[in-house]
matplotlib code that plots the C-alpha trace (Angstrom):
import matplotlib.pyplot as plt

x = [30.4, 30.5, 29.0, 26.2, 25.4, 25.5, 23.0, 20.6, 20.8, 20.1, 17.0, 15.7, 16.3, 14.5, 11.4, 11.3, 11.6, 8.7, 6.6, 7.1, 6.5, 2.7, 3.1, 5.3, 2.6, 0.0, 2.1, 3.1, -0.5, -0.9, -0.9, 2.6, 4.7, 5.5, 8.8, 10.0, 13.2, 14.0, 15.3, 19.0, 20.3, 23.8, 24.3, 24.4, 22.0, 19.8, 16.2, 14.8, 15.5, 13.4, 14.1, 10.9, 8.7, 10.2, 9.9, 13.5, 16.6, 19.9, 21.5, 18.6, 19.0, 22.0, 20.6, 17.3, 19.1, 17.2, 17.5, 15.6, 14.2, 13.1, 11.2, 13.3, 17.0, 18.4, 19.0, 18.3, 18.1, 20.6, 19.7, 22.5, 22.2, 24.5, 22.3, 18.9, 19.2, 17.7, 20.1, 20.1, 22.2, 22.3, 21.0, 17.2, 15.9, 12.2, 11.6, 13.4, 11.5, 8.0, 7.9, 5.0, 3.2, 2.6, 3.1, 6.3, 6.3, 8.9, 7.5, 9.9, 9.8, 11.9, 12.7, 13.5, 14.8, 14.9, 11.9, 10.7, 8.8, 7.9, 7.2, 5.6, 6.8, 6.8, 9.4, 7.9, 10.4, 9.9, 10.4, 13.0, 13.2, 16.0, 14.5, 13.8, 10.8, 11.7, 10.0, 10.3, 10.3, 12.7, 10.9, 7.1, 5.7, 2.2, 0.7, -2.2, -4.3, -4.6, -8.3, -8.5, -10.5, -9.2, -10.1, -9.1, -7.0, -4.1, -3.0, 0.8, 2.8, 3.2, 6.5, 7.5, 8.7, 9.6, 9.1, 5.8, 3.7, 4.8, 8.0, 6.2, 5.3, 3.2, 3.0, 4.0, 5.0, 5.4, 7.6, 5.9, 4.2, 1.4, -0.7, -0.9, -1.4, -1.0, -3.7, -3.5, -6.0, -6.3, -6.4, -5.9, -2.4, -1.6, -1.6, -1.8, -0.5, -2.7, -2.0, -5.0, -5.1, -5.7, -5.1, -5.8, -2.9, -1.8, 0.5, 1.5, 2.5, 4.3, 4.6, 6.3, 6.1, 8.7, 7.8, 9.7, 7.6, 8.9, 7.7, 8.2, 8.0, 7.1, 10.5, 12.5, 14.2, 12.0, 13.5, 12.6, 12.6, 12.1, 11.0, 10.8, 7.2, 7.5, 4.1, 3.8, 0.9, -1.0, -3.6, -7.2, -8.1, -11.6, -11.9, -10.1, -9.3, -11.8, -11.0, -13.3, -13.3, -12.6, -11.5, -9.5, -8.9, -6.4, -4.9, -1.2, 0.7, 3.8, 7.1, 5.6, 8.4, 9.7, 7.8, 4.6, 1.5, -0.5, -3.3, -4.1, -5.8, -7.5, -8.7, -10.2, -10.2, -12.7, -10.2, -8.2, -4.6, -2.2, -5.1, -6.3, -3.1, -3.1, -0.2, -0.4, 1.6, 1.6, 0.0, 0.9, 2.9, 5.4, 9.0, 8.1, 5.3, 7.6, 10.3, 7.7, 5.5, 6.0, 3.3, 3.6, 2.9, 1.3, -0.6, -1.5, -0.1, 1.1, 4.1, 6.1, 9.7, 10.5, 9.0, 6.2, 6.6, 3.4, 5.2, 6.4, 3.4, 0.0, -1.7, -0.8, -3.0, -1.9, -3.2, -2.9, -3.3, -4.2, -3.0, -3.8, -1.7, -3.6, -2.7, -6.1, -6.1, -8.2, -7.4, -8.3, -7.2, -5.7, -5.9, -3.4, -3.8, -0.8, -1.7, 0.4, 2.4, 4.1, 7.5, 8.9, 10.0, 9.4, 12.0, 13.3, 15.0, 16.7, 16.4, 17.9, 19.9, 21.6, 23.9, 25.1, 22.6, 23.3, 22.0, 19.2, 17.1, 13.4, 11.8, 14.7, 14.3, 16.8, 15.9, 13.4, 12.8, 10.3, 9.0, 7.6, 6.5, 6.0, 3.4, -0.3, -3.2, -2.3, 1.0, 1.9, 0.5, 3.2, 3.6, 6.7, 8.1, 11.1, 12.1, 9.8, 12.6, 14.1, 13.4, 12.3, 9.1, 8.0, 5.8, 4.1, 4.1, 2.8, 3.2, 4.8, 7.3, 8.2, 10.2, 12.2, 11.9, 13.1, 10.3, 12.4, 15.6, 18.7, 21.4, 24.8, 26.1, 23.2, 23.6, 26.0, 24.9, 21.6, 21.3, 17.9, 16.4, 13.6, 11.5, 9.1, 6.7, 4.0, 0.7, 1.0, 1.2, 3.8, 4.8, 8.0, 10.0, 13.0, 15.2, 17.4, 19.9, 20.8, 23.5, 22.8, 25.5, 24.6, 26.9, 28.1, 27.1, 29.0, 26.4, 28.6, 31.2, 34.3, 34.0, 36.9, 37.3, 37.5, 36.2, 39.4, 42.9, 45.5, 49.1, 52.1, 55.6, 58.8, 60.7, 63.9, 62.5, 64.3, 62.8, 60.3, 59.4, 56.1, 54.1, 50.8, 48.0, 44.4, 42.0, 38.8, 36.7, 34.1, 31.3, 31.2, 33.3, 36.0, 37.0, 34.1, 35.8, 39.4, 40.1, 42.7, 43.9, 44.9, 45.6, 43.2, 45.5, 44.3, 44.3, 47.8, 49.9, 53.5, 54.5, 52.9, 53.7, 51.8, 53.0, 56.5, 55.6, 53.6, 52.7, 50.3, 50.5, 47.6, 47.1, 47.2, 46.8, 50.2, 51.3, 55.0, 56.8, 58.8, 61.2, 62.4, 59.8, 60.8, 58.6, 60.0, 58.8, 55.6, 53.8, 50.8, 49.1, 46.1, 44.9, 42.2, 42.4, 40.1, 39.3, 37.8, 36.8, 37.4, 33.8, 32.0, 31.1, 33.6, 32.4, 34.5, 34.6, 36.9, 38.6, 40.6, 44.1, 45.8, 49.6, 51.1, 54.9, 56.4, 59.2, 62.7, 65.5, 67.5, 68.2, 70.7, 70.0, 71.1, 72.4, 71.0, 72.8, 75.6, 76.5, 79.0, 80.2, 84.0, 84.2, 85.6, 84.1, 81.4, 82.4, 79.8, 80.6, 79.8, 80.3, 82.1, 79.4, 76.9, 75.0, 74.5, 71.9, 72.9, 71.9, 75.0, 73.5, 71.1, 71.9, 69.2, 68.9, 66.3, 65.7, 64.1, 62.4, 59.1, 57.8, 60.2, 62.9, 62.7, 62.8, 66.2, 68.2, 71.3, 74.3, 77.6, 80.3, 83.5, 84.3, 87.5, 86.5, 84.0, 81.3, 81.2, 78.6, 75.7, 73.3, 69.6, 68.8, 65.4, 65.9, 69.6, 70.1, 73.7, 73.8, 76.3, 76.3, 77.8, 79.1, 82.2, 85.4, 88.7, 90.4, 88.3, 90.0, 89.1, 88.4, 86.3, 85.6, 82.4, 81.5, 77.7, 76.2, 72.7, 71.1, 67.7, 65.5, 65.5, 66.6, 69.5, 70.0, 71.8, 73.7, 75.6, 78.0, 78.6, 81.6, 80.9, 83.6, 82.9, 84.9, 84.6, 84.8, 84.5, 82.1, 80.9, 82.4, 86.0, 85.6, 88.8, 91.3, 94.3, 94.3, 97.0, 98.5, 98.7, 100.4, 103.0, 103.6, 104.1, 106.6, 108.6, 108.4, 111.6, 112.3, 111.1, 107.7, 107.6, 108.2, 105.5, 103.0, 103.9, 103.3, 100.0, 98.9, 99.8, 97.8, 94.9, 94.9, 95.0, 92.1, 90.1, 90.6, 89.4, 86.3, 85.5, 85.9, 83.7, 81.0, 81.2, 80.7, 77.8, 76.2, 76.5, 74.9, 72.1, 71.4, 71.0, 68.7, 66.4, 65.6, 66.4, 67.9, 71.4, 72.0, 73.5, 71.7, 73.6, 72.7, 71.6, 68.0, 67.5, 64.8, 61.7, 62.0, 65.4, 65.4, 68.5, 68.3, 70.9, 68.3, 70.4, 67.9, 66.5, 68.6, 67.6, 66.1, 68.3, 67.5, 68.8, 68.9, 69.5, 72.6, 73.3, 76.5, 75.8, 78.4, 79.8, 79.5, 82.7, 81.0, 80.2, 76.4, 74.3, 70.7, 68.8, 65.9, 63.3, 64.5, 64.4, 62.6, 62.3, 58.9, 57.7, 54.8, 52.1, 52.6, 56.2, 55.0, 52.1, 54.5, 56.9, 54.0, 52.3, 55.4, 57.5, 55.4, 58.0, 60.5, 58.5, 58.5, 61.1, 63.5, 66.3, 69.3, 71.3]
y = [-162.4, -160.4, -157.4, -159.6, -161.0, -157.5, -156.3, -159.2, -158.7, -155.0, -155.9, -158.2, -155.5, -152.9, -155.2, -156.0, -152.3, -151.3, -154.1, -153.0, -149.2, -149.6, -151.9, -149.2, -146.6, -148.7, -149.5, -145.9, -144.9, -147.1, -145.9, -144.5, -146.2, -144.4, -144.0, -141.7, -140.3, -137.8, -134.4, -133.4, -136.9, -137.1, -137.6, -141.3, -142.3, -145.3, -144.6, -148.0, -151.1, -151.0, -154.6, -156.0, -153.1, -153.2, -157.0, -157.4, -159.2, -157.5, -158.7, -157.3, -153.7, -152.9, -154.7, -152.8, -149.4, -148.5, -144.9, -142.4, -139.2, -136.3, -133.2, -130.2, -129.9, -131.1, -134.8, -135.4, -139.2, -141.8, -145.3, -148.0, -150.5, -152.9, -153.3, -151.8, -149.3, -145.8, -143.4, -139.6, -137.6, -134.6, -133.3, -132.6, -129.5, -130.0, -126.3, -125.3, -127.8, -127.5, -124.6, -125.0, -127.5, -130.9, -133.6, -132.7, -135.1, -135.3, -137.2, -139.2, -141.8, -145.0, -145.4, -148.9, -149.3, -152.4, -152.5, -149.0, -149.0, -146.3, -146.6, -143.7, -143.1, -140.5, -139.7, -138.2, -136.0, -136.3, -133.2, -133.0, -130.4, -128.3, -124.8, -122.9, -120.6, -117.0, -113.7, -111.4, -108.5, -108.9, -106.1, -105.9, -102.6, -102.4, -99.0, -99.6, -97.0, -97.0, -96.9, -100.4, -102.6, -106.0, -108.9, -107.1, -109.1, -107.9, -109.8, -110.3, -110.9, -114.7, -116.5, -118.2, -121.8, -123.4, -126.9, -128.6, -131.1, -131.9, -130.0, -126.8, -124.1, -125.6, -123.2, -119.8, -118.8, -115.3, -114.2, -113.9, -110.5, -109.0, -107.5, -109.9, -113.6, -115.4, -117.2, -119.0, -118.7, -121.2, -119.9, -121.3, -119.9, -121.6, -120.7, -116.9, -115.5, -113.1, -111.1, -110.8, -107.9, -109.3, -106.1, -102.5, -100.4, -97.2, -95.1, -93.1, -96.3, -98.0, -96.3, -99.2, -103.0, -105.4, -109.1, -111.9, -113.9, -117.4, -119.6, -123.4, -126.1, -129.7, -131.2, -133.5, -131.6, -128.6, -125.5, -122.0, -118.4, -115.3, -111.7, -108.7, -107.3, -103.7, -102.3, -98.5, -97.3, -94.5, -92.0, -92.8, -93.4, -94.6, -94.8, -97.4, -96.9, -98.3, -99.2, -98.1, -101.8, -104.9, -106.8, -105.7, -107.9, -106.9, -108.6, -108.0, -109.2, -111.2, -109.5, -106.1, -103.7, -103.0, -100.0, -100.9, -99.7, -102.7, -101.1, -98.2, -99.0, -96.3, -96.1, -93.3, -92.5, -90.3, -89.3, -86.2, -85.3, -88.1, -90.6, -89.7, -90.2, -93.5, -95.6, -98.6, -101.8, -105.5, -107.8, -111.5, -111.1, -113.9, -113.1, -113.7, -111.1, -108.6, -109.1, -108.8, -105.9, -102.6, -100.3, -96.6, -96.1, -92.7, -93.1, -96.8, -97.3, -100.9, -101.2, -104.1, -104.5, -107.5, -109.0, -111.5, -115.0, -116.9, -120.1, -119.7, -118.1, -117.5, -115.6, -113.5, -112.7, -109.5, -108.5, -104.8, -103.1, -99.4, -98.1, -94.8, -92.9, -94.3, -97.9, -98.9, -100.6, -101.9, -104.4, -105.3, -108.0, -107.4, -110.4, -110.2, -112.5, -112.9, -113.1, -115.4, -114.2, -116.4, -115.7, -119.3, -121.1, -124.8, -127.2, -130.4, -133.1, -135.9, -139.3, -141.6, -140.7, -143.1, -141.1, -144.0, -146.2, -148.8, -148.2, -150.3, -150.6, -149.8, -147.9, -147.5, -145.5, -142.7, -140.7, -140.6, -137.2, -135.2, -131.6, -129.3, -125.7, -124.2, -121.7, -122.3, -122.5, -121.9, -120.6, -124.1, -126.1, -127.2, -128.5, -130.6, -130.8, -131.6, -130.7, -132.0, -133.1, -135.7, -139.5, -139.3, -138.7, -137.9, -140.4, -139.0, -141.1, -140.6, -137.5, -135.4, -138.1, -138.4, -140.9, -140.0, -142.8, -143.4, -143.8, -145.5, -147.3, -145.0, -145.2, -144.0, -143.6, -141.2, -139.3, -140.2, -137.7, -136.0, -132.8, -132.9, -129.9, -130.7, -127.5, -127.2, -124.3, -123.2, -121.7, -118.5, -114.9, -114.3, -117.9, -119.1, -122.0, -124.1, -126.0, -129.0, -130.1, -133.7, -135.1, -138.7, -140.6, -143.5, -146.4, -148.2, -151.6, -153.4, -153.1, -151.7, -153.7, -151.9, -150.3, -150.0, -146.7, -148.6, -152.0, -152.7, -151.2, -151.2, -150.8, -150.4, -151.5, -151.2, -154.5, -155.1, -153.3, -153.5, -156.0, -154.7, -151.8, -150.0, -150.4, -148.9, -148.9, -149.9, -148.1, -149.1, -147.2, -148.3, -146.1, -147.7, -146.4, -147.8, -151.4, -151.8, -149.3, -150.6, -152.1, -154.8, -155.9, -159.3, -161.0, -163.4, -166.0, -167.5, -171.3, -172.8, -172.1, -173.5, -170.9, -167.9, -168.1, -165.0, -165.2, -164.7, -161.8, -159.3, -158.6, -156.2, -154.1, -155.2, -151.8, -149.3, -151.4, -150.6, -153.2, -154.2, -156.3, -158.9, -159.6, -158.2, -158.6, -159.6, -158.3, -160.9, -163.7, -162.1, -159.1, -158.9, -160.7, -160.1, -161.0, -160.2, -158.0, -158.5, -155.7, -156.8, -154.8, -155.9, -156.1, -159.1, -160.7, -159.2, -157.9, -157.7, -156.8, -157.6, -155.7, -156.9, -155.6, -156.0, -155.4, -154.5, -155.0, -152.1, -153.1, -151.8, -151.8, -154.5, -156.8, -155.8, -156.9, -160.4, -161.2, -164.3, -164.1, -164.1, -166.4, -165.0, -168.1, -167.8, -170.2, -169.3, -166.0, -166.2, -164.8, -163.3, -163.5, -160.6, -160.7, -157.7, -157.4, -156.6, -153.4, -150.7, -151.8, -155.4, -157.4, -158.7, -160.2, -159.4, -159.0, -160.6, -159.6, -159.8, -158.0, -159.6, -156.4, -155.0, -151.8, -149.1, -151.0, -153.7, -151.3, -152.1, -149.9, -150.9, -148.8, -149.4, -148.4, -149.4, -150.6, -151.5, -149.2, -146.6, -145.7, -149.1, -150.8, -149.5, -150.9, -150.2, -148.8, -150.6, -154.1, -154.7, -155.4, -154.9, -153.6, -152.2, -148.5, -148.2, -150.2, -152.3, -151.6, -153.5, -151.1, -152.2, -154.6, -158.3, -158.7, -156.3, -156.3, -154.6, -153.8, -153.4, -151.9, -153.1, -150.7, -150.7, -147.6, -147.9, -145.4, -145.7, -147.6, -151.0, -152.3, -155.2, -155.4, -158.0, -158.3, -159.3, -160.5, -159.8, -161.3, -159.8, -162.4, -162.3, -165.3, -168.1, -171.0, -170.6, -168.2, -169.3, -169.3, -167.1, -163.8, -163.1, -160.4, -162.6, -165.4, -163.0, -161.7, -165.2, -166.0, -163.0, -163.7, -164.4, -167.6, -166.0, -165.4, -169.0, -170.1, -167.8, -169.2, -172.8, -172.0, -170.3, -173.3, -175.6, -173.6, -173.4, -177.1, -177.7, -175.3, -177.0, -180.4, -179.0, -177.6, -180.9, -182.8, -180.3, -180.6, -184.4, -184.4, -182.1, -184.3, -187.4, -185.8, -184.5, -188.0, -189.3, -186.5, -186.6, -189.0, -188.1, -184.9, -184.1, -181.0, -180.7, -178.8, -177.2, -178.7, -177.1, -175.9, -173.0, -172.6, -170.6, -168.3, -167.1, -164.6, -162.6, -162.8, -160.1, -157.5, -156.4, -157.6, -160.5, -163.0, -162.9, -165.9, -168.1, -169.3, -172.3, -172.6, -175.6, -174.9, -177.1, -176.8, -178.1, -180.3, -179.6, -175.9, -174.0, -170.7, -171.6, -171.6, -171.6, -172.6, -171.3, -173.5, -172.9, -171.8, -174.3, -172.2, -173.5, -174.4, -171.4, -172.0, -169.5, -165.9, -166.4, -168.5, -166.1, -163.1, -164.7, -165.7, -162.3, -160.0, -161.5, -163.7, -163.6, -165.5, -168.7, -168.7, -170.5, -168.3, -169.2, -167.3, -168.6]
z = [-167.5, -164.3, -166.0, -167.4, -163.9, -162.4, -165.0, -164.3, -160.6, -161.1, -163.2, -160.5, -157.8, -159.9, -160.4, -156.7, -155.8, -158.1, -156.8, -153.2, -153.8, -153.6, -150.6, -149.0, -149.6, -148.0, -144.9, -144.6, -144.1, -141.0, -137.4, -136.5, -133.9, -130.6, -128.9, -126.0, -124.7, -121.9, -123.0, -122.6, -123.1, -124.6, -128.3, -129.2, -126.4, -127.1, -127.9, -129.1, -131.2, -134.4, -135.6, -134.1, -135.3, -138.8, -139.0, -140.2, -139.2, -138.6, -141.8, -143.8, -142.7, -144.9, -147.9, -147.5, -147.2, -144.0, -142.9, -140.7, -142.2, -139.9, -140.8, -141.3, -142.3, -139.0, -138.5, -134.9, -135.0, -136.2, -137.2, -136.7, -139.5, -137.7, -134.7, -135.6, -132.7, -133.0, -131.4, -130.7, -133.1, -130.7, -127.4, -127.5, -125.7, -125.3, -124.5, -127.7, -129.8, -128.4, -126.0, -123.6, -125.8, -124.3, -125.3, -127.3, -130.3, -133.0, -136.0, -138.3, -140.9, -141.5, -145.2, -146.5, -150.1, -152.3, -152.2, -151.2, -147.9, -145.3, -141.6, -139.7, -136.1, -133.4, -130.7, -127.6, -125.7, -121.9, -119.8, -117.0, -114.3, -115.9, -115.5, -112.3, -112.0, -112.9, -112.2, -115.1, -112.7, -109.9, -108.0, -107.9, -106.7, -105.3, -104.4, -101.9, -100.4, -96.7, -97.1, -98.6, -96.3, -95.2, -97.4, -100.5, -102.9, -105.0, -108.1, -108.3, -111.5, -111.8, -112.4, -115.6, -115.8, -119.1, -117.8, -118.2, -116.3, -112.8, -113.4, -114.0, -111.5, -108.7, -105.8, -104.2, -100.7, -99.1, -96.3, -92.9, -92.2, -90.2, -93.0, -95.9, -96.7, -100.0, -101.9, -105.2, -108.0, -110.8, -114.4, -117.9, -117.8, -114.5, -110.9, -110.1, -106.8, -104.9, -101.7, -99.4, -97.0, -93.5, -91.5, -92.5, -93.5, -91.8, -93.9, -90.9, -89.0, -92.0, -95.4, -97.1, -96.7, -98.3, -98.9, -100.5, -102.9, -103.7, -106.6, -106.4, -109.2, -108.7, -109.5, -107.2, -105.6, -106.4, -108.0, -106.8, -107.9, -105.8, -106.3, -104.0, -103.5, -102.4, -101.1, -101.0, -98.8, -100.5, -99.6, -100.6, -104.2, -104.8, -108.7, -110.7, -114.5, -117.0, -120.7, -123.5, -124.7, -122.8, -125.9, -128.9, -132.0, -134.7, -137.7, -138.6, -141.7, -140.9, -141.7, -140.9, -140.1, -136.6, -135.1, -136.9, -134.9, -134.0, -131.9, -129.5, -126.2, -124.1, -120.5, -118.3, -114.5, -112.8, -110.2, -110.6, -109.9, -109.3, -108.9, -112.3, -114.1, -116.1, -117.2, -119.4, -118.8, -119.8, -117.4, -117.2, -120.4, -121.4, -122.3, -126.0, -125.8, -124.1, -126.9, -129.7, -128.5, -126.7, -125.3, -124.7, -121.1, -121.7, -125.0, -124.9, -128.4, -129.1, -131.4, -132.9, -131.6, -133.9, -137.0, -136.8, -138.3, -139.1, -139.3, -135.7, -134.0, -135.4, -132.6, -129.6, -126.5, -124.7, -121.3, -120.8, -117.5, -116.9, -113.5, -111.9, -109.5, -106.6, -107.3, -108.8, -112.2, -114.9, -117.7, -121.2, -123.7, -127.2, -129.5, -132.4, -135.3, -137.6, -141.3, -143.5, -146.4, -149.0, -147.6, -147.5, -150.7, -150.8, -149.5, -151.1, -149.1, -151.1, -149.5, -152.2, -155.3, -157.8, -160.0, -162.2, -164.0, -166.8, -170.2, -171.9, -168.6, -168.4, -165.5, -163.2, -160.0, -159.9, -156.8, -153.8, -152.2, -150.2, -150.5, -147.9, -147.4, -144.0, -145.3, -145.1, -147.5, -151.1, -150.0, -148.8, -151.7, -154.1, -157.7, -158.5, -162.1, -164.3, -167.9, -170.6, -173.0, -170.6, -170.6, -166.9, -165.0, -161.4, -159.6, -156.4, -153.3, -149.7, -147.6, -150.4, -151.3, -155.0, -157.0, -160.1, -162.7, -166.2, -168.8, -171.5, -171.9, -172.0, -174.6, -173.5, -177.1, -177.8, -174.5, -171.7, -169.1, -168.1, -166.0, -164.3, -162.6, -160.1, -159.7, -156.7, -157.0, -154.4, -155.4, -153.3, -154.6, -155.7, -156.5, -154.9, -156.2, -155.3, -157.8, -157.2, -159.8, -160.3, -162.7, -163.8, -165.7, -168.0, -167.4, -170.5, -171.7, -174.4, -177.2, -180.0, -182.0, -183.2, -186.7, -189.1, -190.9, -194.2, -195.2, -197.0, -197.0, -199.8, -198.7, -201.0, -199.9, -201.9, -202.2, -200.4, -197.3, -194.0, -191.5, -189.0, -191.4, -190.6, -193.8, -192.7, -190.1, -189.7, -187.4, -185.7, -183.2, -180.7, -179.6, -176.1, -173.2, -170.8, -171.4, -173.8, -176.1, -175.8, -179.2, -179.8, -183.3, -184.5, -187.9, -189.5, -191.1, -194.4, -195.0, -194.7, -197.8, -197.7, -200.3, -198.5, -194.8, -193.7, -190.1, -191.3, -193.6, -191.5, -187.9, -186.2, -183.1, -181.0, -179.3, -182.2, -185.4, -186.9, -189.5, -189.9, -192.5, -190.7, -193.5, -196.8, -199.6, -203.1, -205.9, -208.3, -205.9, -204.6, -206.1, -203.7, -200.9, -198.7, -195.2, -192.7, -189.6, -186.6, -184.2, -180.9, -177.8, -174.2, -173.2, -171.8, -174.1, -176.5, -179.9, -183.0, -186.7, -189.7, -192.5, -195.5, -196.1, -199.4, -199.6, -203.0, -203.4, -205.4, -207.7, -207.1, -209.7, -208.1, -211.1, -213.7, -217.4, -218.2, -221.7, -223.2, -226.5, -227.2, -224.3, -221.9, -220.2, -220.6, -223.6, -227.0, -228.2, -230.7, -234.1, -236.4, -240.2, -242.4, -246.2, -247.5, -250.1, -247.4, -247.8, -245.2, -242.7, -243.0, -239.8, -238.3, -235.1, -232.3, -228.7, -226.6, -222.9, -220.2, -216.8, -213.8, -212.8, -214.1, -215.5, -216.4, -214.4, -217.2, -220.2, -221.8, -224.1, -226.1, -226.8, -228.7, -226.3, -228.2, -231.7, -233.5, -236.3, -235.2, -237.7, -239.3, -237.1, -235.2, -232.5, -232.4, -229.0, -228.5, -229.9, -229.7, -233.4, -234.7, -238.3, -240.6, -240.8, -244.3, -247.2, -246.5, -248.4, -249.0, -246.6, -243.6, -241.2, -241.3, -237.6, -235.5, -231.7, -230.6, -226.9, -226.5, -223.3, -222.2, -219.7, -218.0, -217.2, -213.4, -210.9, -210.6, -213.8, -213.9, -216.9, -218.4, -221.3, -224.0, -226.4, -230.1, -232.5, -236.2, -239.1, -242.6, -245.4, -249.1, -249.1, -246.9, -248.9, -247.5, -244.7, -242.9, -245.9, -245.1, -246.8, -249.4, -247.3, -244.3, -246.2, -247.6, -244.2, -242.8, -245.6, -244.7, -240.9, -239.2, -237.2, -233.9, -235.4, -236.6, -233.0, -231.7, -234.2, -233.2, -229.6, -230.3, -232.4, -229.5, -227.0, -229.4, -229.9, -226.2, -225.7, -228.5, -226.9, -223.6, -225.2, -226.9, -223.6, -221.9, -224.6, -224.4, -220.7, -220.9, -223.6, -221.5, -218.5, -220.6, -222.1, -218.6, -217.6, -220.6, -223.4, -227.0, -228.5, -229.6, -227.5, -224.0, -221.3, -218.4, -215.1, -211.8, -211.9, -209.4, -206.8, -207.8, -204.7, -203.5, -200.7, -199.7, -196.0, -195.6, -196.9, -199.9, -202.5, -204.3, -206.3, -210.0, -211.7, -213.7, -217.1, -219.0, -222.7, -224.9, -227.0, -230.0, -232.0, -235.5, -237.0, -240.4, -240.1, -240.3, -239.4, -235.8, -236.3, -233.1, -232.6, -229.6, -228.6, -225.9, -222.5, -219.7, -217.1, -213.5, -212.3, -210.2, -207.9, -207.2, -208.0, -209.3, -212.2, -212.9, -212.9, -215.4, -217.7, -217.6, -217.3, -220.1, -222.4, -225.2, -223.1, -223.4, -227.2, -229.2, -231.2, -233.5, -234.9, -237.9]

ax = plt.figure().add_subplot(projection="3d")
ax.plot(x, y, z, "-o")
ax.set_aspect("equal")
plt.show()
């Protein structure tokens, strides 16, 4: 739910931001606001409070993402979002930022986000008197002829003061003397000091005059600088040097090498000797000019001493003075124009960048940035672009501002990350470019349900398994990420079935989908069952899918064969009668057995293990029929005992044995008449034998009485349990599903058969009627019906 609310809030912010972009453009074009601050103030000093100008309250600043953007890479201003105060980020040196230009203005912009809005502003840096006037030459030498008439003026090298306005150079003074006075001359470059000769010089009287020239600025208190003016009195020189041209104009490419010849100036003097020797020097040259240019005093050739930079200075005006040996001079002006080269690549300054955006959103603002190029003309014109195969586009704004916006909804499952290269190229020759790389990660939204690797699973489990056995696994994957891709598994229970309690049969690991059997399974009770599995992610809202799992119980050979006939209940053994006249292959009886297992575990085979007379009888391996193997003879014994083994085909095989009693008779009319040999033997028996016979007869009679009582009791019980019929049925029906909780296996099903002993039959004839099979519910009944259909038929042996 929180993710959904966050997404809705993001959409609203985006709409408001787009709505206010044009408004921000319009407001950005209005007249800039003006602020001022004195130079050299400490970092963190207060400049102004922008709340009123921005029209915002304090609590709106952080929400609007207000920030100050200055031109260039340095951030000289800091905007406090907590108070709305504009503070200095560093000390500002007006002379370093603006030189002699006045006023010194530092433009900046105030950027507001959400929605996007620009405010133009200017910070004026006020000058303070932090520089003293300085003479570049600490000693000024003037060579003046003694013939110079009073009233002649001599121009002196002026002092330099980096301050401006009232703090700049204001006046000069000269030390008291008897020959010169100081006058000041106004010029575009400032006040120029001049010495005026008041009294004629006499070299023989005084060959050298020393004066102290003092420069004062207008600060409070004023700062001063001094220089020594040394005047050498010369003999007469009546011709001053003259230049061939008063004005030279040259063009020089920026980045020209050091030592490059800029120009050659030339002057001539009509005098001869020392008065005709000319030397070239700079006049009224600033420190910047002296560092950049050098003139050969003899030849007048002007050279570069450092590279020119068009972006720093576009023109230079050089005053060159030619002096002869007599102290006379002439001057000219060399105007140097610096030609721009495309030597500066464009700059890109990032203002806002959002590196994580949710998927499925339209037209989302990713970044706001500004580009600039200090070159001029085509060298400073720029083109901004990104790759064509990305779902983003650049939208130009005011004053070289751009916004990077998505042009379609992004799908994290298709692409989770984008590497965007913003390329800014100028139009100069050769073209220079700057690239800025952005990495945008697409945040996941829960828009994919888990998917199973299969729509249905079939698992096989051998019965009599140990509890908590791992029987298999299901697997589902989710294309989302994070919590949206964390899959949990659960069971989908079918409608309540009292005979199939699924919760007690299987369980599932919620984290990895592993399935476990909670208890031992019994194939004879349950051959297969199925259930649903649900895979759900942890997104909000959660998405899910389902799969069907079918578990097949594999039969194990855990049931030994059970002999149905002849009955092995501890009563009197069943005796089969065989006439001596029977031929070979005569059917004596048939051993009937069943096995509760299925498949090859229930395939039964029969084998004669032991016989009184080997070779007389045989057992068919597949149907259990006991037949004579040869013709009977008079020498064959009357009574025979056969031990028959019934074995299944499981691994390992299980077996059961049954004992058959066979009596050979001459006919069925008097099958129990004593044989002649037996009677003769009894006649010859001694008294001890007679006693043994009597004891045996007594025991037999007692056993017979017990059998009759037992049969009578069974018949009575049966008459109460069911109406009609003359046969007794053993009591105690067994449950349809018996589970061995110890894990050793499944109890075999019990079967009941109606057994009727026909009266009047001296041969002990049995008749087997239909089996009384317990009522098995569900799959148990289906298994018995399908696995052993013959067991439900009536069969009879006579």
